[in-house]
C-alpha positions as CSV (number, residue, x, y, z in Angstrom):
1,M,-12.3,14.4,10.0
2,V,-9.5,15.7,12.4
3,K,-7.9,14.1,15.4
4,S,-5.7,16.0,17.7
5,F,-3.8,15.0,20.9
6,G,-3.3,18.2,22.8
7,D,-1.4,20.5,20.5
8,V,-0.4,17.7,18.1
9,T,-2.6,17.0,15.1
10,A,-2.3,13.3,14.3
11,V,-4.9,13.4,11.5
12,G,-5.7,16.6,9.7
13,E,-8.9,17.1,7.6
14,L,-9.2,13.7,6.1
15,N,-12.2,13.3,3.8
16,F,-12.8,10.1,1.8
17,S,-15.4,7.4,1.3
18,I,-15.0,3.7,1.1
19,G,-17.4,1.6,-1.1
20,R,-19.4,-1.3,0.2
21,G,-17.4,-4.6,-0.4
22,E,-14.2,-2.7,-1.3
23,F,-10.7,-3.7,-0.2
24,F,-9.3,-0.3,0.8
25,S,-5.8,0.4,2.2
26,L,-4.4,3.2,4.2
27,L,-0.7,3.5,3.2
28,G,2.1,5.6,4.5
29,P,5.3,5.9,6.5
30,S,5.4,5.4,10.3
31,G,3.8,8.3,12.1
32,C,1.7,9.4,9.2
33,G,-1.7,8.9,10.9
34,K,-2.9,5.7,9.3
35,T,-3.3,3.7,12.5
36,T,-5.0,6.6,14.3
37,T,-7.5,6.7,11.3
38,L,-8.1,3.0,11.7
39,R,-8.7,3.5,15.4
40,L,-11.2,6.3,14.6
41,I,-13.2,4.0,12.4
42,A,-13.0,1.3,15.0
43,G,-14.2,3.6,17.8
44,F,-11.1,3.4,19.9
45,E,-10.6,7.1,19.3
46,T,-13.2,9.9,19.0
47,P,-12.7,12.6,16.3
48,T,-11.8,16.1,17.4
49,E,-13.7,17.4,14.4
50,G,-15.8,15.8,11.7
51,R,-17.9,12.6,11.5
52,I,-17.5,9.0,10.7
53,I,-20.4,7.5,8.7
54,I,-20.9,3.7,8.4
55,N,-23.8,2.5,6.3
56,G,-25.5,5.8,6.5
57,N,-25.2,6.1,10.2
58,D,-23.1,8.6,12.2
59,V,-21.1,6.4,14.6
60,S,-18.7,9.2,15.7
61,Q,-19.8,9.0,19.3
62,I,-20.8,5.3,19.4
63,P,-18.4,3.0,21.5
64,P,-16.6,0.1,19.7
65,N,-18.7,-2.7,20.9
66,Q,-21.8,-1.0,19.4
67,R,-20.4,-0.6,15.9
68,N,-20.7,-3.5,13.4
69,V,-17.0,-3.3,13.0
70,N,-14.2,-5.8,14.0
71,T,-10.4,-5.4,14.1
72,V,-7.6,-7.8,13.4
73,F,-4.5,-6.5,15.3
74,Q,-0.9,-6.9,14.3
75,S,-0.3,-9.1,17.5
76,Y,-3.5,-11.1,16.7
77,A,-4.4,-10.7,20.5
78,L,-5.5,-14.3,20.9
79,F,-6.4,-15.6,24.3
80,P,-3.7,-18.2,25.4
81,H,-5.9,-19.9,27.9
82,L,-8.6,-20.7,25.3
83,D,-8.3,-23.2,22.4
84,V,-9.0,-22.2,18.8
85,F,-12.7,-22.9,18.9
86,E,-13.2,-20.8,22.1
87,N,-11.1,-18.0,20.9
88,I,-13.4,-17.7,17.9
89,A,-16.6,-18.1,19.9
90,F,-15.6,-15.5,22.5
91,G,-17.5,-12.6,21.0
92,L,-20.6,-14.7,20.4
93,R,-20.6,-15.9,24.0
94,R,-20.3,-12.3,25.2
95,K,-23.4,-11.5,23.1
96,K,-25.2,-14.6,24.7
97,C,-25.9,-16.1,21.4
98,P,-27.6,-19.6,21.6
99,E,-25.2,-22.5,21.8
100,S,-26.5,-24.0,18.5
101,D,-25.8,-20.7,16.7
102,I,-22.3,-20.6,18.2
103,Q,-21.4,-24.1,17.1
104,T,-22.7,-23.4,13.6
105,R,-21.1,-20.0,13.1
106,V,-17.7,-21.0,14.6
107,R,-17.4,-24.0,12.4
108,E,-18.4,-21.9,9.3
109,A,-15.7,-19.4,10.2
110,L,-13.1,-22.2,10.7
111,Q,-14.1,-23.5,7.3
112,L,-13.6,-20.1,5.7
113,V,-10.0,-19.9,6.9
114,S,-9.2,-23.6,6.3
115,M,-8.7,-24.3,10.0
116,S,-11.5,-26.9,10.6
117,E,-9.1,-29.6,11.9
118,F,-7.6,-27.2,14.5
119,E,-10.7,-26.3,16.4
120,R,-9.5,-27.8,19.7
121,R,-5.8,-27.0,19.2
122,D,-4.1,-24.8,21.9
123,V,-3.4,-21.5,20.1
124,R,0.1,-21.5,21.5
125,Q,0.9,-24.5,19.4
126,L,0.0,-22.7,16.2
127,S,2.3,-21.1,13.6
128,G,2.1,-17.4,12.8
129,G,0.1,-18.0,9.8
130,Q,-2.3,-20.3,11.6
131,Q,-2.7,-17.7,14.4
132,Q,-3.5,-15.1,11.8
133,R,-6.2,-17.3,10.4
134,V,-7.8,-17.7,13.8
135,A,-7.7,-14.0,14.4
136,L,-9.5,-13.5,11.1
137,A,-12.1,-16.2,11.9
138,R,-12.7,-14.6,15.3
139,A,-13.5,-11.3,13.5
140,L,-15.5,-12.8,10.7
141,V,-17.7,-14.9,13.0
142,N,-19.4,-11.7,14.1
143,R,-20.4,-10.9,10.6
144,P,-19.1,-7.3,10.6
145,E,-20.0,-4.7,8.0
146,V,-16.4,-3.5,8.0
147,L,-13.3,-5.6,8.9
148,L,-10.3,-3.5,10.0
149,L,-6.8,-5.0,9.6
150,D,-3.9,-3.3,11.5
151,E,-0.7,-4.6,9.7
152,P,-1.8,-8.2,10.4
153,M,1.0,-9.7,8.3
154,A,3.9,-7.6,9.6
155,A,5.3,-10.4,11.8
156,L,5.3,-13.1,9.1
157,D,8.3,-14.2,7.2
158,S,8.4,-13.1,3.5
159,K,7.3,-16.4,1.9
160,L,4.4,-17.0,4.3
161,K,3.4,-13.3,4.1
162,K,3.0,-13.6,0.3
163,K,0.9,-16.7,0.7
164,M,-1.3,-15.1,3.3
165,Q,-1.8,-12.0,1.2
166,L,-3.2,-14.1,-1.6
167,E,-5.5,-16.0,0.8
168,L,-6.7,-12.7,2.4
169,K,-7.6,-11.2,-1.1
170,S,-9.4,-14.4,-2.1
171,L,-11.3,-14.5,1.2
172,Q,-12.4,-10.8,0.9
173,K,-13.7,-11.4,-2.6
174,R,-15.7,-14.5,-1.5
175,L,-17.3,-12.7,1.4
176,G,-17.9,-9.3,-0.1
177,I,-17.2,-7.6,3.2
178,T,-15.5,-4.2,3.3
179,F,-11.9,-4.6,4.3
180,V,-9.8,-1.6,5.4
181,L,-6.1,-2.4,5.8
182,V,-3.4,-0.4,7.4
183,T,0.1,-1.0,6.0
184,H,3.4,0.6,5.3
185,D,4.2,-2.1,2.8
186,Q,3.7,-0.6,-0.7
187,E,3.8,-4.0,-2.5
188,E,1.2,-5.4,-0.1
189,A,-1.1,-2.4,-0.7
190,L,-0.7,-2.6,-4.5
191,L,-1.4,-6.4,-4.5
192,L,-4.5,-6.4,-2.3
193,S,-6.3,-3.1,-2.7
194,D,-9.1,-1.9,-5.0
195,R,-8.1,1.6,-3.9
196,I,-5.3,3.0,-1.7
197,A,-5.2,6.2,0.4
198,V,-1.7,7.5,0.7
199,L,-1.1,9.6,3.9
200,N,1.9,11.7,5.0
201,E,2.1,13.7,8.3
202,G,-1.6,13.2,8.9
203,R,-2.7,14.6,5.5
204,L,-4.2,12.7,2.6
205,Q,-1.9,12.9,-0.5
206,Q,-4.0,10.8,-3.0
207,V,-6.8,8.2,-3.2
208,S,-6.7,6.0,-6.4
209,P,-6.7,2.5,-7.7
210,P,-3.2,0.9,-7.5
211,R,-2.4,1.2,-11.2
212,E,-3.3,4.8,-11.4
213,L,-1.5,5.6,-8.2
214,Y,1.7,4.0,-9.5
215,Q,1.5,5.5,-13.1
216,H,0.1,8.9,-12.2
217,P,1.2,10.0,-8.7
218,A,-0.2,13.2,-7.5
219,N,3.0,14.6,-6.2
220,Q,6.7,13.9,-5.5
221,F,6.0,12.2,-2.1
222,V,3.6,9.6,-3.7
223,A,6.0,9.0,-6.6
224,E,8.8,8.3,-4.3
225,F,6.8,6.3,-1.7
226,I,5.1,4.0,-4.3
227,G,8.0,2.1,-5.8
228,S,11.1,3.7,-7.1
229,A,11.3,6.9,-9.3
230,N,13.9,9.0,-11.1
231,F,13.5,12.8,-11.3
232,L,14.9,15.2,-13.7
233,P,14.9,19.0,-13.1
234,I,13.2,20.4,-16.1
235,E,11.7,23.7,-17.5
236,V,8.5,23.9,-19.4
237,K,8.3,26.4,-22.2
238,S,5.4,26.6,-24.6
239,K,4.0,23.1,-23.6
240,T,7.5,21.5,-24.1
241,A,9.6,20.1,-21.2
242,F,13.3,20.8,-21.6
243,Y,16.2,19.2,-19.8
244,Q,19.5,21.1,-20.3
245,D,17.9,22.7,-23.4
246,A,17.0,19.3,-24.9
247,P,13.3,18.5,-25.3
248,I,12.0,15.7,-23.1
249,S,8.3,15.8,-23.9
250,T,5.8,17.9,-25.9
251,D,2.1,18.8,-25.8
252,L,2.1,19.4,-22.1
253,A,-0.9,21.2,-20.6
254,D,0.9,22.6,-17.7
255,S,2.0,26.3,-17.6
256,D,5.5,27.4,-18.1
257,G,7.9,27.1,-15.2
258,K,10.3,24.8,-13.4
259,Y,9.2,21.2,-12.7
260,L,10.4,17.7,-12.2
261,W,10.1,14.9,-14.8
262,M,9.4,11.6,-13.2
263,V,10.2,8.3,-14.9
264,R,10.1,4.8,-13.4
265,P,13.4,2.6,-13.4
266,E,11.7,-0.3,-15.4
267,S,10.7,2.2,-18.2
268,L,14.3,2.9,-19.0
269,S,16.8,1.2,-21.3
270,V,20.6,1.4,-21.1
271,S,23.0,0.7,-24.1
272,E,26.6,1.2,-25.0
273,D,25.6,2.8,-28.4
274,K,23.3,5.8,-28.8
275,P,19.8,4.5,-29.8
276,E,18.2,5.7,-32.9
277,G,14.6,6.9,-33.1
278,E,12.4,9.3,-31.1
279,G,12.5,9.6,-27.3
280,P,14.7,11.2,-24.7
281,C,18.4,9.9,-24.6
282,L,20.9,10.9,-22.0
283,E,24.5,10.1,-21.5
284,G,25.8,8.8,-18.2
285,E,28.4,6.8,-16.3
286,I,27.7,3.5,-14.5
287,L,28.1,3.9,-10.7
288,S,26.9,0.3,-9.9
289,S,25.3,-2.7,-11.5
290,V,23.6,-5.0,-9.1
291,F,22.2,-8.5,-9.7
292,G,18.6,-8.7,-8.2
293,G,17.5,-12.2,-9.4
294,A,15.0,-11.5,-12.0
295,T,16.4,-8.1,-12.8
296,M,19.6,-6.1,-13.0
297,K,19.7,-2.7,-11.3
298,H,21.9,-0.1,-12.9
299,T,22.7,3.2,-11.3
300,L,24.1,5.9,-13.5
301,M,25.4,9.4,-13.0
302,L,24.3,11.8,-15.7
303,V,26.6,14.6,-16.9
304,D,24.9,17.2,-14.6
305,G,25.4,14.9,-11.5
306,T,21.8,13.6,-11.4
307,S,21.6,10.0,-10.3
308,F,19.4,7.6,-12.5
309,T,18.4,4.1,-11.7
310,C,17.5,1.6,-14.5
311,E,15.9,-1.8,-13.8
312,Q,15.9,-4.4,-16.6
313,L,14.9,-8.0,-16.8
314,N,17.8,-10.5,-16.7
315,S,18.7,-12.6,-19.7
316,H,21.7,-14.9,-20.4
317,N,23.0,-12.7,-23.2
318,R,22.7,-9.4,-21.4
319,S,25.9,-7.5,-20.9
320,T,27.2,-6.7,-17.5
321,Y,28.6,-3.3,-16.8
322,S,31.4,-2.1,-14.6
323,S,31.7,1.1,-12.6
324,G,32.9,3.9,-14.9
325,D,31.4,2.5,-18.2
326,K,29.9,5.2,-20.4
327,L,26.3,4.3,-21.4
328,F,23.2,5.9,-22.9
329,V,19.8,5.8,-21.0
330,S,16.7,6.3,-23.1
331,W,12.9,5.8,-22.7
332,S,9.7,6.0,-24.8
333,P,8.3,9.5,-25.5
334,A,5.0,8.3,-24.0
335,V,6.6,7.4,-20.6
336,G,6.9,9.8,-17.6
337,Q,5.0,12.5,-15.8
338,L,5.4,16.2,-15.0
339,I,5.4,17.0,-11.3
340,K,5.7,20.3,-9.6
341,A,9.2,20.7,-8.1
342,D,7.9,22.3,-4.9
343,E,5.5,19.5,-4.0
344,T,6.5,17.0,-1.3
């Protein structure tokens, strides 16, 4: 699937499938094409090339109101002149459903989102989280095959956002409806999704379950965008990765050449004394040591000028370090991944 606006290609050659009942996320930075992709699925945009198949049917040229798809927008788009009940009933009334069906289905939808006691409340009197529930109920009352979510929690504060994320995941599992979420929030995507599609500049970088995406990123862009990552410039010779002539890892399948070695901050350990045993061990100097609540984040400068970040769980007996302290950073031989240096 391709979508162009004049000479600008917003989405270039996307090709992926979403399973029935799957919670699927489109993740990427602003301007990467994820919202355009969602609008193509919804029918608000028409693909320049390619097709969109829903439940075996080509819907590429079918208008939005004839697709069994509903969208929850970032702004919620509730009608201020209608109460909660009538906001939810709006689509059913447009379809001229019998009044008895409307009453039953709206109350079922209200019960699903735990808003039964608010059915005659003015929507302007609702909190952000309550408005989001109403927007969800309005979409779910139509019993769509696919529910599209366009950054629906972006406007919520951090605590409410985490609560709503858990509620949304639980609701999706109960209903078994296919959810497609657009977000730029990596933590949100990792928490909610069965699989995640990472986009950059309109192109698909990787589609994987959250754990695989985090532990085995396809390239440097994915590694940097999903969480934090450290990179060492290395050279592979005879299946062994070398950093400054010191072996980092062995038994690699990649061909000889220059690469990057990626290792996550939480996989590293720092110590004042050189640790014994196997595994890479590098010497560096503390640039900063920052308290992060449950963790301490240490930034070191290695001897070649490479910056390395280490994140460790806090404990009452853990030493604190000052700028300029000399430390050793080490990790398990099984940790890390080879990534081509020219990939972005």
